[in-house]
HTML snippet that shows the backbone in 3Dmol.js (N, CA, C, O; Angstrom):
<script src="https://3Dmol.org/build/3Dmol-min.js"></script>
<div id="view" style="width:600px;height:400px;position:relative"></div>
<script>
const pdb = `
ATOM      1  N   ASN A   1      11.288  10.626   8.488  1.00  0.00           N
ATOM      2  CA  ASN A   1      11.968  10.075   7.817  1.00  0.00           C
ATOM      3  C   ASN A   1      12.739   8.590   8.430  1.00  0.00           C
ATOM      4  O   ASN A   1      13.737   8.688   9.144  1.00  0.00           O
ATOM      5  N   VAL A   2      12.273   7.508   8.137  1.00  0.00           N
ATOM      6  CA  VAL A   2      12.894   6.126   8.308  1.00  0.00           C
ATOM      7  C   VAL A   2      13.750   5.585   7.441  1.00  0.00           C
ATOM      8  O   VAL A   2      13.591   5.390   6.236  1.00  0.00           O
ATOM      9  N   PRO A   3      15.219   5.213   8.533  1.00  0.00           N
ATOM     10  CA  PRO A   3      15.529   4.494   6.863  1.00  0.00           C
ATOM     11  C   PRO A   3      15.162   3.025   6.725  1.00  0.00           C
ATOM     12  O   PRO A   3      15.358   2.135   7.553  1.00  0.00           O
ATOM     13  N   TYR A   4      14.672   2.946   5.694  1.00  0.00           N
ATOM     14  CA  TYR A   4      14.576   1.158   5.576  1.00  0.00           C
ATOM     15  C   TYR A   4      13.339   1.592   5.781  1.00  0.00           C
ATOM     16  O   TYR A   4      12.798   0.831   6.582  1.00  0.00           O
ATOM     17  N   PHE A   5      12.402   2.718   5.340  1.00  0.00           N
ATOM     18  CA  PHE A   5      11.265   1.925   5.287  1.00  0.00           C
ATOM     19  C   PHE A   5      10.069   2.069   4.897  1.00  0.00           C
ATOM     20  O   PHE A   5       9.020   2.286   5.505  1.00  0.00           O
ATOM     21  N   GLU A   6      10.428   1.870   3.368  1.00  0.00           N
ATOM     22  CA  GLU A   6       9.810   2.046   2.620  1.00  0.00           C
ATOM     23  C   GLU A   6      10.602   0.308   2.179  1.00  0.00           C
ATOM     24  O   GLU A   6      10.036   0.033   1.121  1.00  0.00           O
ATOM     25  N   ALA A   7      11.352  -0.597   2.433  1.00  0.00           N
ATOM     26  CA  ALA A   7      12.094  -1.988   2.012  1.00  0.00           C
ATOM     27  C   ALA A   7      10.913  -2.414   3.816  1.00  0.00           C
ATOM     28  O   ALA A   7      10.312  -3.483   3.710  1.00  0.00           O
ATOM     29  N   MET A   8      10.761  -1.932   4.693  1.00  0.00           N
ATOM     30  CA  MET A   8       9.416  -2.282   5.841  1.00  0.00           C
ATOM     31  C   MET A   8       8.706  -3.285   5.468  1.00  0.00           C
ATOM     32  O   MET A   8       8.551  -4.470   5.763  1.00  0.00           O
ATOM     33  N   ILE A   9       7.926  -1.769   4.044  1.00  0.00           N
ATOM     34  CA  ILE A   9       6.661  -1.808   4.306  1.00  0.00           C
ATOM     35  C   ILE A   9       6.327  -2.141   3.581  1.00  0.00           C
ATOM     36  O   ILE A   9       5.111  -1.982   3.474  1.00  0.00           O
ATOM     37  N   ASN A  10       7.264  -3.128   2.065  1.00  0.00           N
ATOM     38  CA  ASN A  10       7.230  -4.506   1.449  1.00  0.00           C
ATOM     39  C   ASN A  10       7.079  -5.319   1.805  1.00  0.00           C
ATOM     40  O   ASN A  10       6.084  -5.982   1.510  1.00  0.00           O
ATOM     41  N   ALA A  11       8.178  -5.794   2.810  1.00  0.00           N
ATOM     42  CA  ALA A  11       8.023  -7.160   3.462  1.00  0.00           C
ATOM     43  C   ALA A  11       7.283  -7.251   4.500  1.00  0.00           C
ATOM     44  O   ALA A  11       6.977  -8.438   4.610  1.00  0.00           O
ATOM     45  N   ALA A  12       6.488  -6.190   5.939  1.00  0.00           N
ATOM     46  CA  ALA A  12       5.443  -6.900   6.269  1.00  0.00           C
ATOM     47  C   ALA A  12       4.272  -7.226   5.414  1.00  0.00           C
ATOM     48  O   ALA A  12       3.628  -8.267   5.546  1.00  0.00           O
ATOM     49  N   VAL A  13       3.929  -6.004   4.247  1.00  0.00           N
ATOM     50  CA  VAL A  13       3.054  -6.627   3.173  1.00  0.00           C
ATOM     51  C   VAL A  13       3.514  -8.105   2.473  1.00  0.00           C
ATOM     52  O   VAL A  13       2.993  -9.218   2.396  1.00  0.00           O
ATOM     53  N   ALA A  14       4.148  -7.798   2.239  1.00  0.00           N
ATOM     54  CA  ALA A  14       4.281  -9.975   1.597  1.00  0.00           C
ATOM     55  C   ALA A  14       4.693 -10.184   2.219  1.00  0.00           C
ATOM     56  O   ALA A  14       5.500 -10.928   1.662  1.00  0.00           O
ATOM     57  N   ASN A  15       5.103 -10.209   3.804  1.00  0.00           N
ATOM     58  CA  ASN A  15       4.850 -10.823   4.439  1.00  0.00           C
ATOM     59  C   ASN A  15       3.097 -11.470   4.401  1.00  0.00           C
ATOM     60  O   ASN A  15       2.935 -12.307   3.513  1.00  0.00           O
ATOM     61  N   ALA A  16       1.744 -11.136   5.319  1.00  0.00           N
ATOM     62  CA  ALA A  16       0.952 -10.069   5.908  1.00  0.00           C
ATOM     63  C   ALA A  16      -0.444 -10.693   4.477  1.00  0.00           C
ATOM     64  O   ALA A  16      -1.666 -10.820   4.554  1.00  0.00           O
ATOM     65  N   LEU A  17       0.807 -10.995   3.026  1.00  0.00           N
ATOM     66  CA  LEU A  17      -0.765 -11.331   1.833  1.00  0.00           C
ATOM     67  C   LEU A  17       0.676 -11.510   1.117  1.00  0.00           C
ATOM     68  O   LEU A  17       1.412 -10.642   0.647  1.00  0.00           O
ATOM     69  N   PRO A  18       0.851 -12.990   1.189  1.00  0.00           N
ATOM     70  CA  PRO A  18       1.779 -13.190   0.263  1.00  0.00           C
ATOM     71  C   PRO A  18       1.209 -13.614  -1.300  1.00  0.00           C
ATOM     72  O   PRO A  18       1.948 -13.916  -2.237  1.00  0.00           O
ATOM     73  N   ASN A  19      -0.332 -13.560  -1.348  1.00  0.00           N
ATOM     74  CA  ASN A  19      -0.779 -13.667  -2.895  1.00  0.00           C
ATOM     75  C   ASN A  19      -0.320 -11.971  -3.468  1.00  0.00           C
ATOM     76  O   ASN A  19       0.149 -11.739  -4.582  1.00  0.00           O
ATOM     77  N   LEU A  20      -0.505 -11.280  -2.756  1.00  0.00           N
ATOM     78  CA  LEU A  20      -0.885  -9.991  -3.476  1.00  0.00           C
ATOM     79  C   LEU A  20       0.034  -9.448  -4.460  1.00  0.00           C
ATOM     80  O   LEU A  20       1.117  -9.433  -3.874  1.00  0.00           O
ATOM     81  N   THR A  21       0.200  -8.989  -5.644  1.00  0.00           N
ATOM     82  CA  THR A  21       0.865  -9.613  -7.509  1.00  0.00           C
ATOM     83  C   THR A  21       1.479  -7.605  -6.815  1.00  0.00           C
ATOM     84  O   THR A  21       0.935  -6.606  -6.343  1.00  0.00           O
ATOM     85  N   ALA A  22       2.797  -8.039  -7.182  1.00  0.00           N
ATOM     86  CA  ALA A  22       4.554  -6.964  -6.617  1.00  0.00           C
ATOM     87  C   ALA A  22       3.835  -5.600  -7.355  1.00  0.00           C
ATOM     88  O   ALA A  22       4.563  -4.608  -7.369  1.00  0.00           O
ATOM     89  N   ALA A  23       1.959  -5.389  -8.207  1.00  0.00           N
ATOM     90  CA  ALA A  23       1.835  -3.923  -8.954  1.00  0.00           C
ATOM     91  C   ALA A  23       0.663  -3.841  -8.124  1.00  0.00           C
ATOM     92  O   ALA A  23      -0.235  -3.086  -8.496  1.00  0.00           O
ATOM     93  N   LEU A  24       0.464  -4.802  -6.562  1.00  0.00           N
ATOM     94  CA  LEU A  24      -0.513  -3.463  -5.821  1.00  0.00           C
ATOM     95  C   LEU A  24      -0.044  -3.609  -4.773  1.00  0.00           C
ATOM     96  O   LEU A  24      -0.602  -3.088  -3.807  1.00  0.00           O
ATOM     97  N   ARG A  25       1.186  -4.398  -4.597  1.00  0.00           N
ATOM     98  CA  ARG A  25       2.022  -3.968  -3.183  1.00  0.00           C
ATOM     99  C   ARG A  25       2.550  -2.932  -3.360  1.00  0.00           C
ATOM    100  O   ARG A  25       3.019  -2.343  -2.386  1.00  0.00           O
ATOM    101  N   THR A  26       2.671  -2.224  -5.014  1.00  0.00           N
ATOM    102  CA  THR A  26       3.219  -1.291  -5.219  1.00  0.00           C
ATOM    103  C   THR A  26       2.684  -0.089  -5.113  1.00  0.00           C
ATOM    104  O   THR A  26       3.007   1.082  -4.917  1.00  0.00           O
ATOM    105  N   GLN A  27       1.918  -0.642  -5.272  1.00  0.00           N
ATOM    106  CA  GLN A  27      -0.483   0.456  -5.082  1.00  0.00           C
ATOM    107  C   GLN A  27       0.289   0.869  -3.775  1.00  0.00           C
ATOM    108  O   GLN A  27       1.035   1.834  -3.939  1.00  0.00           O
ATOM    109  N   ILE A  28       0.254   0.194  -2.188  1.00  0.00           N
ATOM    110  CA  ILE A  28      -0.215   0.206  -1.295  1.00  0.00           C
ATOM    111  C   ILE A  28       0.804   0.940  -1.091  1.00  0.00           C
ATOM    112  O   ILE A  28       0.462   2.108  -0.903  1.00  0.00           O
ATOM    113  N   THR A  29       2.356   0.710  -1.025  1.00  0.00           N
ATOM    114  CA  THR A  29       2.580   1.294  -0.630  1.00  0.00           C
ATOM    115  C   THR A  29       3.397   2.740  -1.249  1.00  0.00           C
ATOM    116  O   THR A  29       4.127   3.466  -0.574  1.00  0.00           O
ATOM    117  N   ASN A  30       3.081   2.908  -2.587  1.00  0.00           N
ATOM    118  CA  ASN A  30       3.062   3.785  -2.756  1.00  0.00           C
ATOM    119  C   ASN A  30       1.726   5.572  -2.035  1.00  0.00           C
ATOM    120  O   ASN A  30       1.749   6.801  -1.986  1.00  0.00           O
ATOM    121  N   ASP A  31       0.593   4.067  -1.570  1.00  0.00           N
ATOM    122  CA  ASP A  31      -0.674   5.209  -0.652  1.00  0.00           C
ATOM    123  C   ASP A  31      -0.003   5.589   0.455  1.00  0.00           C
ATOM    124  O   ASP A  31      -0.023   6.714   0.956  1.00  0.00           O
ATOM    125  N   ILE A  32       0.843   4.247   0.992  1.00  0.00           N
ATOM    126  CA  ILE A  32       1.458   4.450   2.645  1.00  0.00           C
ATOM    127  C   ILE A  32       2.068   6.236   2.257  1.00  0.00           C
ATOM    128  O   ILE A  32       1.682   7.330   2.670  1.00  0.00           O
ATOM    129  N   ARG A  33       3.003   5.891   1.429  1.00  0.00           N
ATOM    130  CA  ARG A  33       4.375   6.661   1.537  1.00  0.00           C
ATOM    131  C   ARG A  33       3.664   7.922   1.303  1.00  0.00           C
ATOM    132  O   ARG A  33       4.281   8.864   1.800  1.00  0.00           O
ATOM    133  N   ASN A  34       2.338   8.335   0.588  1.00  0.00           N
ATOM    134  CA  ASN A  34       1.720   9.218   0.112  1.00  0.00           C
ATOM    135  C   ASN A  34       0.798  10.044   0.983  1.00  0.00           C
ATOM    136  O   ASN A  34       0.630  11.217   0.647  1.00  0.00           O
ATOM    137  N   GLY A  35       0.046   9.487   2.289  1.00  0.00           N
ATOM    138  CA  GLY A  35      -0.220   9.067   3.353  1.00  0.00           C
ATOM    139  C   GLY A  35      -1.494   9.075   2.518  1.00  0.00           C
ATOM    140  O   GLY A  35      -2.239   9.931   2.996  1.00  0.00           O
ATOM    141  N   ALA A  36      -1.875   8.666   1.802  1.00  0.00           N
ATOM    142  CA  ALA A  36      -3.652   8.248   2.138  1.00  0.00           C
ATOM    143  C   ALA A  36      -4.182   7.342   2.890  1.00  0.00           C
ATOM    144  O   ALA A  36      -3.724   6.206   3.006  1.00  0.00           O
ATOM    145  N   GLY A  37      -4.713   7.567   3.190  1.00  0.00           N
ATOM    146  CA  GLY A  37      -5.949   6.046   4.414  1.00  0.00           C
ATOM    147  C   GLY A  37      -5.107   6.110   5.728  1.00  0.00           C
ATOM    148  O   GLY A  37      -4.971   5.349   6.686  1.00  0.00           O
ATOM    149  N   SER A  38      -4.432   7.731   5.267  1.00  0.00           N
ATOM    150  CA  SER A  38      -4.052   8.264   6.975  1.00  0.00           C
ATOM    151  C   SER A  38      -5.326   8.736   7.982  1.00  0.00           C
ATOM    152  O   SER A  38      -5.127   8.731   9.196  1.00  0.00           O
ATOM    153  N   SER A  39      -6.850   9.211   7.358  1.00  0.00           N
ATOM    154  CA  SER A  39      -7.761   9.094   8.440  1.00  0.00           C
ATOM    155  C   SER A  39      -8.653   7.500   8.366  1.00  0.00           C
ATOM    156  O   SER A  39      -9.866   7.514   8.574  1.00  0.00           O
ATOM    157  N   GLY A  40      -8.082   6.448   8.120  1.00  0.00           N
ATOM    158  CA  GLY A  40      -8.588   5.425   8.081  1.00  0.00           C
ATOM    159  C   GLY A  40     -10.071   5.185   6.515  1.00  0.00           C
ATOM    160  O   GLY A  40     -10.596   4.292   5.850  1.00  0.00           O
ATOM    161  N   GLY A  41     -10.094   6.337   6.648  1.00  0.00           N
ATOM    162  CA  GLY A  41     -11.196   6.479   5.295  1.00  0.00           C
ATOM    163  C   GLY A  41     -10.644   5.918   3.407  1.00  0.00           C
ATOM    164  O   GLY A  41     -11.308   5.262   2.605  1.00  0.00           O
ATOM    165  N   GLY A  42      -9.223   6.506   3.238  1.00  0.00           N
ATOM    166  CA  GLY A  42      -9.009   6.560   2.284  1.00  0.00           C
ATOM    167  C   GLY A  42      -9.089   6.904   0.828  1.00  0.00           C
ATOM    168  O   GLY A  42      -8.590   6.367  -0.161  1.00  0.00           O
ATOM    169  N   GLY A  43     -10.373   8.652   1.078  1.00  0.00           N
ATOM    170  CA  GLY A  43     -10.198   8.840   0.900  1.00  0.00           C
ATOM    171  C   GLY A  43     -11.579   9.884   0.482  1.00  0.00           C
ATOM    172  O   GLY A  43     -11.647  11.075   0.182  1.00  0.00           O
ATOM    173  N   GLY A  44     -12.559   8.841   0.621  1.00  0.00           N
ATOM    174  CA  GLY A  44     -13.999   8.859   1.170  1.00  0.00           C
ATOM    175  C   GLY A  44     -14.749   8.782  -0.528  1.00  0.00           C
ATOM    176  O   GLY A  44     -15.172   7.731  -1.011  1.00  0.00           O
ATOM    177  N   ASP A  45     -14.778   9.960  -1.150  1.00  0.00           N
ATOM    178  CA  ASP A  45     -15.681   9.642  -2.704  1.00  0.00           C
ATOM    179  C   ASP A  45     -14.736   8.939  -3.314  1.00  0.00           C
ATOM    180  O   ASP A  45     -15.111   8.427  -4.369  1.00  0.00           O
ATOM    181  N   ALA A  46     -12.943   8.619  -2.811  1.00  0.00           N
ATOM    182  CA  ALA A  46     -12.268   7.533  -4.262  1.00  0.00           C
ATOM    183  C   ALA A  46     -13.496   6.378  -4.534  1.00  0.00           C
ATOM    184  O   ALA A  46     -14.343   5.763  -3.885  1.00  0.00           O
ATOM    185  N   ILE A  47     -13.122   6.476  -5.615  1.00  0.00           N
ATOM    186  CA  ILE A  47     -13.182   4.785  -6.462  1.00  0.00           C
ATOM    187  C   ILE A  47     -11.726   4.032  -6.268  1.00  0.00           C
ATOM    188  O   ILE A  47     -10.650   4.573  -6.523  1.00  0.00           O
ATOM    189  N   PRO A  48     -11.838   3.080  -5.916  1.00  0.00           N
ATOM    190  CA  PRO A  48     -10.406   2.020  -6.770  1.00  0.00           C
ATOM    191  C   PRO A  48     -10.691   1.569  -7.838  1.00  0.00           C
ATOM    192  O   PRO A  48     -11.548   0.888  -8.402  1.00  0.00           O
ATOM    193  N   HIS A  49      -9.407   2.315  -8.073  1.00  0.00           N
ATOM    194  CA  HIS A  49      -8.834   1.276  -9.834  1.00  0.00           C
ATOM    195  C   HIS A  49      -7.683   0.855  -9.827  1.00  0.00           C
ATOM    196  O   HIS A  49      -6.923   1.136  -8.900  1.00  0.00           O
ATOM    197  N   GLY A  50      -7.289   0.047 -10.920  1.00  0.00           N
ATOM    198  CA  GLY A  50      -6.399  -0.183 -11.221  1.00  0.00           C
ATOM    199  C   GLY A  50      -5.666  -1.045 -10.526  1.00  0.00           C
ATOM    200  O   GLY A  50      -4.453  -0.930 -10.351  1.00  0.00           O
ATOM    201  N   ILE A  51      -6.715  -2.388  -9.892  1.00  0.00           N
ATOM    202  CA  ILE A  51      -6.714  -3.249  -8.690  1.00  0.00           C
ATOM    203  C   ILE A  51      -6.602  -4.915  -9.478  1.00  0.00           C
ATOM    204  O   ILE A  51      -7.337  -5.781  -9.002  1.00  0.00           O
ATOM    205  N   HIS A  52      -5.982  -5.173 -10.273  1.00  0.00           N
ATOM    206  CA  HIS A  52      -6.445  -6.415 -10.984  1.00  0.00           C
ATOM    207  C   HIS A  52      -5.945  -7.695 -10.539  1.00  0.00           C
ATOM    208  O   HIS A  52      -4.750  -7.978 -10.622  1.00  0.00           O
ATOM    209  N   VAL A  53      -6.915  -8.565 -10.017  1.00  0.00           N
ATOM    210  CA  VAL A  53      -6.647  -9.852  -9.352  1.00  0.00           C
ATOM    211  C   VAL A  53      -6.889 -11.191 -10.006  1.00  0.00           C
ATOM    212  O   VAL A  53      -6.643 -12.230  -9.393  1.00  0.00           O
TER     213      VAL A  53
END
`;
const viewer = $3Dmol.createViewer("view");
viewer.addModel(pdb, "pdb");
viewer.setStyle({}, {cartoon: {color: "spectrum"}});
viewer.zoomTo();
viewer.render();
</script>
């Protein structure tokens, strides 16, 4: 539990990838918060969905 963790993640994503939509930033933040991708694989057979560019 690091104070301001979510804000730090949102800022880092926004600064690194400024063209991302708010929805995609939210999804990335939620995935990080929920532990997705901690192994570097993102879930094996999981198919990404809901990303619109």
